[in-house]
C-alpha positions, -999 to 999 in steps of 0.1 A, spaced: -1 0 0 11 35 -6 3 70 8 -5 96 -17 -1 132 -4 -15 163 -25 -1 199 -19 -11 232 -31 15 257 -42 9 295 -40 30 323 -55 28 359 -43 29 379 -76 31 412 -56 64 403 -38 85 405 -68 81 441 -67 86 445 -29 110 472 -18 124 452 10 113 477 37 75 483 36 52 454 43 53 428 17 23 434 -7 -1 406 -12 -14 390 -44 -14 351 -38 -22 329 -69 -26 292 -69 3 274 -89 -7 240 -89 10 215 -64 29 183 -59 22 148 -54 42 129 -28 43 92 -24 54 70 4 54 35 -7 53 2 15 29 15 39 20 -14 64 -16 -20 77 -3 -8 113 11 23 97 -20 30 77 -41 24 110 -18 50 129 -22 75 99 -60 72 100 -59 79 137 -33 106 141 -27 120 104 7 128 91 19 158 114 57 151 108 55 149 71 31 179 69 55 200 91 85 191 66 64 199 35 45 230 47 62 263 43 54 300 36 76 329 29 71 361 12 73 348 -22 57 314 -21 40 286 0 34 249 -3 8 231 19 -7 195 23 -43 197 13 -51 161 13 -38 125 15 -52 91 6 -40 55 5 -37 34 -29 -26 0 -39 9 -3 -48 -1 -14 -84 -20 18 -90 0 42 -114 -4 79 -111 -12 89 -147 1 121 -160 20 131 -126 57 131 -118 54 123 -81 79 129 -55 90 97 -38 95 99 0 116 75 20 124 74 56 162 70 57 188 75 84 163 92 107 152 117 80 126 120 51 144 119 16 126 131 -14 134 119 -50 118 130 -82 125 114 -114 116 138 -144 112 131 -182 134 158 -199 109 160 -226 83 173 -202 105 203 -197 112 210 -233 147 197 -232 144 183 -270 176 201 -279 195 178 -253 187 144 -266 217 129 -248 198 134 -214 178 102 -206 164 112 -172 167 139 -147 165 132 -110 162 158 -82 169 145 -44 168 164 -12 161 159 25 126 169 31 125 204 51 159 214 39 154 228 3 192 239 2 201 202 1 186 197 -34 208 177 -58 200 174 -95 216 146 -116 214 139 -154 215 104 -167 228 104 -201 218 79 -229 254 64 -226 247 56 -189 270 82 -173 255 103 -145 266 139 -144 256 171 -125 241 201 -145 275 219 -141 294 188 -155 268 185 -184 274 221 -193 312 216 -193 310 186 -217 287 204 -241 
């Protein structure tokens, strides 16, 4: 069984003209959201989540600053065999005492047709620590490189 978490992302369009001194102007607009997936949920974990919710994961996902915000709006359970059509989920794993997020992206979804040697793009980070984001390109020849290494090669 897997846990599927849906979020809402908002962007404060007015903050981009902020002078840094006066109160931050407000003009929030919805910008879609993300889907997070935790695989391998046991019946015991499901029962605990149904009783107590997901406060730890919510506290790590939810943020708000002057420019943007993300917040959990719903979560549900699904069988492991059910695929999320048309979505690029963020996979969550609890490793070494922290939640690790990984997202695997089809480069064609981002208009990277001019870079046919890139097979996949993966981003990984420690949930709640956005400065830990690491992006890796997997090339058609099997090599994995950072975006900086890719730019040096081509």
